[in-house]
C-alpha positions as CSV (number, residue, x, y, z in Angstrom):
1,X,132.3,154.4,13.7
2,X,135.0,154.2,16.6
3,X,134.4,150.8,17.3
4,X,135.0,149.7,13.5
5,X,138.4,151.6,13.8
6,X,139.2,150.0,17.1
7,X,138.7,146.5,15.8
8,X,140.5,147.1,12.5
9,X,143.5,148.6,14.6
10,X,143.3,145.3,17.0
11,X,143.3,143.0,14.3
12,X,146.4,145.0,12.3
13,X,148.4,145.1,15.5
14,X,147.7,141.5,16.3
15,X,149.0,140.4,12.8
16,X,152.0,142.5,13.4
17,X,152.7,141.3,16.8
18,X,152.0,137.6,15.3
19,X,154.6,138.2,12.5
20,X,157.2,139.6,14.7
21,X,157.0,136.8,17.0
22,X,157.4,134.3,14.3
23,X,160.4,136.1,12.4
24,X,162.2,136.2,15.9
25,X,161.3,132.7,16.8
26,X,162.7,131.5,13.3
27,X,165.6,133.5,13.5
28,X,166.7,132.7,16.9
29,X,165.9,129.0,16.4
30,X,168.2,129.1,13.5
31,X,170.9,130.7,15.5
32,X,170.6,128.3,18.1
33,X,170.9,125.4,15.7
34,X,173.9,126.9,14.3
35,X,175.4,127.3,17.3
36,X,174.7,123.5,18.6
37,X,176.2,122.5,15.1
38,X,179.4,124.4,15.9
39,X,179.8,122.3,19.0
40,X,180.1,119.2,16.8
41,X,182.8,116.4,17.8
42,X,185.1,114.9,15.5
43,X,182.7,112.4,14.9
44,X,179.8,114.8,14.0
45,X,177.7,114.1,17.0
46,X,176.7,117.0,19.7
47,X,176.7,115.8,23.3
48,X,174.9,118.1,25.9
49,X,175.2,117.5,29.6
50,X,172.4,119.3,31.6
51,X,173.5,120.2,35.4
52,X,170.9,122.1,36.8
53,X,170.7,125.7,35.3
54,X,174.3,124.7,33.4
55,X,174.4,123.4,30.0
56,X,177.7,121.9,28.9
57,X,178.7,120.6,25.6
58,X,180.7,117.6,26.0
59,X,183.0,115.7,23.3
60,X,181.4,112.2,23.6
61,X,184.9,110.5,22.6
62,X,186.6,112.5,25.1
63,X,184.2,111.6,27.5
64,X,184.2,107.7,27.0
65,X,188.1,108.1,27.0
66,X,187.8,109.5,30.6
67,X,185.0,107.2,31.6
68,X,187.4,104.0,30.4
69,X,190.4,105.3,32.2
70,X,188.7,105.5,35.2
71,X,187.6,102.0,35.0
72,X,191.3,101.0,34.0
73,X,192.5,102.9,37.3
74,X,189.7,101.2,39.7
75,X,190.6,97.8,38.0
76,X,194.5,98.4,38.6
77,X,193.8,99.5,42.3
78,X,191.4,96.5,42.8
79,X,194.2,94.3,41.4
80,X,197.2,95.8,43.7
81,X,194.9,95.8,46.9
82,X,193.7,92.1,45.7
83,X,197.7,91.0,45.2
84,X,198.4,92.8,48.7
85,X,195.8,90.4,50.4
86,X,196.9,87.5,48.7
87,X,200.6,88.0,49.9
88,X,199.2,88.7,53.4
89,X,197.5,85.1,53.3
90,X,201.1,83.6,52.5
């Protein structure tokens, strides 16, 4: 008689634990999705960069603007040093 009660209690507790887990997982996932959607940029995209343990949300358009700006700076520096070398050759 005691074994039947133990088995029934185990099944009921297992069902309650699983139900609680699923509710928590669903609510937690929904909150995370809402949070990520709130980080969208002007184009409607979310860009995430993972740096070890840190996760950063980056506006892709701003990031591309920075990258292209650095490329232009490097090209201008290269052109100015190239002009300096050309003047030395004269």
